[in-house]
C-alpha positions in Angstrom: -17.0 4.6 9.3 -13.7 2.9 8.9 -10.7 4.8 10.0 -7.6 5.3 7.8 -5.8 2.7 9.9 -8.5 0.1 9.6 -8.7 0.6 5.8 -4.9 0.4 5.7 -4.7 -2.8 7.8 -7.3 -4.5 5.6 -5.6 -3.3 2.4 -2.2 -4.6 3.6 -3.7 -7.9 4.5 -5.0 -8.2 0.9 -1.7 -7.0 -0.5 0.2 -9.6 1.6 -2.1 -12.3 0.2 -1.2 -10.9 -3.2 -5.0 -10.6 -3.8 -5.2 -7.9 -6.6 -9.0 -7.7 -6.5 -8.9 -7.4 -2.7 -6.4 -4.6 -3.0 -8.4 -2.7 -5.6 -11.6 -3.0 -3.5 -9.8 -0.6 -1.1 -9.7 2.2 -3.7 -12.4 4.5 -5.1 -12.7 4.1 -8.9 -10.9 7.5 -9.3 -8.5 6.9 -6.4 -4.8 7.6 -6.8 -1.6 5.8 -5.8 1.7 7.7 -5.9 5.3 6.6 -5.1 8.8 7.4 -6.4 7.8 6.0 -9.8 5.0 8.5 -10.2 1.3 9.1 -9.9 -1.3 6.5 -11.0 -4.9 7.7 -11.3 -8.0 5.4 -11.5 -8.3 1.7 -11.2 -6.6 0.7 -14.4 -3.3 2.6 -13.6 -3.3 1.7 -9.9 -4.0 -1.9 -10.7 -1.1 -2.1 -13.1 1.3 -0.8 -10.5 0.3 -3.5 -8.1 0.3 -6.2 -10.8 3.9 -5.2 -11.6 4.9 -5.4 -8.0 3.2 -8.8 -7.4 5.0 -10.2 -10.5 8.4 -9.0 -9.3 7.8 -9.8 -5.6 5.3 -12.7 -5.1 5.7 -12.4 -1.3 5.1 -9.6 1.2 5.1 -9.1 4.9 4.0 -5.7 6.5 4.0 -4.4 10.0 2.6 -1.0 11.0 5.1 0.7 13.2 3.1 3.8 14.1 0.2 5.9 13.0 0.3 9.7 12.7 -3.4 10.9 12.7 -4.0 14.0 10.6 -7.8 14.2 10.4 -10.6 11.6 10.8 -10.1 11.0 7.0 -6.3 11.0 6.8 -3.3 9.5 8.5 0.4 8.7 8.0 1.2 5.1 8.6 4.8 4.2 9.2 5.5 0.7 8.1 8.3 -1.9 8.1 7.9 -4.4 5.2 9.7 -7.3 3.6 9.3 -8.0 -0.1 10.2 -11.5 -1.2 11.3 -12.1 -4.8 10.9 -15.2 -7.0 14.2 -16.7 -5.7 13.1 -16.3 -2.1 15.4 -13.3 -1.4 14.0 -10.9 1.3 14.2 -7.2 0.8 13.4 -4.8 3.6 11.4 -1.7 2.8 10.6 1.0 5.4 8.4 4.0 4.8 5.3 6.0 5.4 2.0 5.8 3.5 -0.1 9.0 3.7 -3.7 8.0 3.1 -7.0 9.8 2.7 -10.2 7.7 3.0 -13.8 8.4 2.2 -16.6 6.0 2.8 -14.2 3.3 3.9 -12.0 3.4 0.8 -8.9 5.2 -0.4 -9.2 8.5 -2.1 -5.4 8.6 -2.3 -2.3 6.8 -1.1 1.1 8.5 -1.2 4.0 6.1 -0.4 7.3 7.6 0.8 9.5 4.6 1.1 13.1 3.4 1.0 14.3 1.4 -1.9 14.3 -2.3 -1.2 17.5 -3.6 0.4 18.6 -7.2 1.1 17.9 -8.1 4.7 
């Protein structure tokens, strides 16, 4: 069984490659993603959120700062990330993803994060 951290590390690697199919492989078909912009449920809605982000920010770097283990299926992962826009500007984003996994994929991801700010 993959831990929430292992799933998150693999997911962030796919997201940093801007591999939309790789990102979506980390979600159950009825999985959810929620951030300040709202709740997305199911592959179609979750995928659109990532496609929009990839379009606006074609580059991403992520570092896990710390994990806060809840249960064997859930964790909070503090992250420090840099989004890179089409002009090459770098925007720092810090936050925490609270994740729940089942069978090695996300049931839910709730992202509490700062708004991007220029580095």
